[in-house]
C-alpha positions in Angstrom: 60.8 85.5 8.1 63.0 88.6 7.4 61.8 91.1 4.9 65.0 93.2 4.4 66.8 93.3 1.1 70.1 95.0 0.2 73.7 94.5 0.9 75.0 91.0 1.4 76.2 90.8 5.0 78.9 88.1 4.7 80.5 85.6 2.4 82.5 82.7 3.8 84.6 80.5 1.4 86.5 77.6 2.8 86.2 79.0 6.3 87.6 82.4 5.4 85.2 85.4 5.8 85.4 88.0 3.1 84.0 91.5 3.1 81.3 92.1 0.5 81.1 95.3 -1.4 78.2 97.5 -0.2 76.8 97.8 -3.8 77.1 94.1 -4.7 74.1 92.8 -6.4 74.2 89.0 -6.9 72.3 86.8 -9.3 71.2 83.6 -7.5 70.0 80.9 -9.9 67.9 79.2 -7.3 65.9 76.8 -9.4 67.2 73.5 -10.9 65.9 74.2 -14.4 65.8 76.9 -17.0 62.4 76.7 -18.8 61.6 77.7 -22.4 58.3 77.4 -24.2 58.1 76.1 -27.8 54.9 77.3 -29.5 52.6 74.7 -31.0 49.1 74.9 -32.5 47.8 73.9 -29.0 49.5 74.2 -25.7 53.2 75.1 -25.8 55.8 72.4 -25.2 57.9 73.2 -22.2 61.6 72.5 -22.5 63.4 72.1 -19.1 67.2 72.3 -19.2 69.1 71.3 -16.0 71.3 74.1 -14.7 73.5 74.6 -11.7 72.4 76.9 -8.8 75.3 79.3 -9.1 75.5 82.6 -7.2 76.9 85.0 -9.8 78.5 88.5 -9.6 79.5 88.3 -6.0 81.7 91.4 -5.4 84.2 91.1 -2.6 86.4 93.8 -1.1 89.9 92.3 -0.9 93.5 92.9 0.0 96.2 91.5 -2.2 96.7 88.7 0.4 93.0 87.8 0.2 93.2 88.0 -3.6 95.9 85.3 -3.4 93.8 83.2 -1.1 90.9 83.4 -3.6 93.2 82.7 -6.5 94.4 79.5 -4.8 90.9 78.4 -4.1 89.9 79.0 -7.7 92.8 76.8 -8.8 91.9 74.0 -6.3 90.2 70.9 -7.6 88.6 70.0 -4.3 85.2 71.3 -3.2 85.1 73.7 -0.2 82.4 75.0 2.1 80.5 78.0 0.8 78.2 80.3 2.8 76.4 83.6 2.1 74.4 85.7 4.5 71.8 88.0 3.0 70.7 91.4 4.3 67.9 89.9 6.5 70.4 87.4 8.0 69.1 84.4 6.1 72.0 82.2 5.1 72.6 79.7 2.3 75.3 77.0 2.7 76.7 74.5 0.2 79.9 72.8 -0.8 81.4 73.7 -4.1 83.9 75.8 -6.1 84.6 79.4 -7.0 85.3 81.0 -10.3 87.6 84.0 -10.0 86.3 86.5 -12.5 88.6 89.4 -11.9 90.3 91.9 -9.7 89.9 95.7 -9.9 93.0 97.5 -8.5 91.2 100.9 -8.1 88.7 99.5 -5.6 90.1 96.2 -4.5 87.0 94.5 -5.8 87.1 90.9 -6.8 84.2 89.3 -8.5 83.5 85.6 -8.0 80.9 83.1 -8.9 80.0 80.4 -6.3 79.5 77.1 -8.0 77.8 74.5 -5.6 78.4 70.8 -6.0 75.8 70.1 -3.4 72.3 71.6 -2.7 72.1 75.0 -1.1 70.8 74.6 2.4 68.8 77.7 3.5 68.4 79.0 7.0 65.7 81.6 6.6 65.3 84.5 9.1 
């Protein structure tokens, strides 16, 4: 298994490969539940709230043409293939949607959230 961490190597959305910003730092909600503890006089009660396994804060380096592609995908109601390759070449694939969070004109950075509608399938290095 790979042990490298760092820059995401590749993001593919609906078959289109996008450059990932070198300083991108994603948040990957990999578990199915968010847990909270409620104190009692004995053992705490554990509240498990179902959540989606989103990949948040994915920063892509995009041209205006790529921005329009992502904008169209964000407006689409159909699920599309999603894929992310980590620094150690491990990949995660799913089907889902994207949320277009914003475009920064100074750097060409677009921030998206990947929202899976299927389970992420890992291929670990």
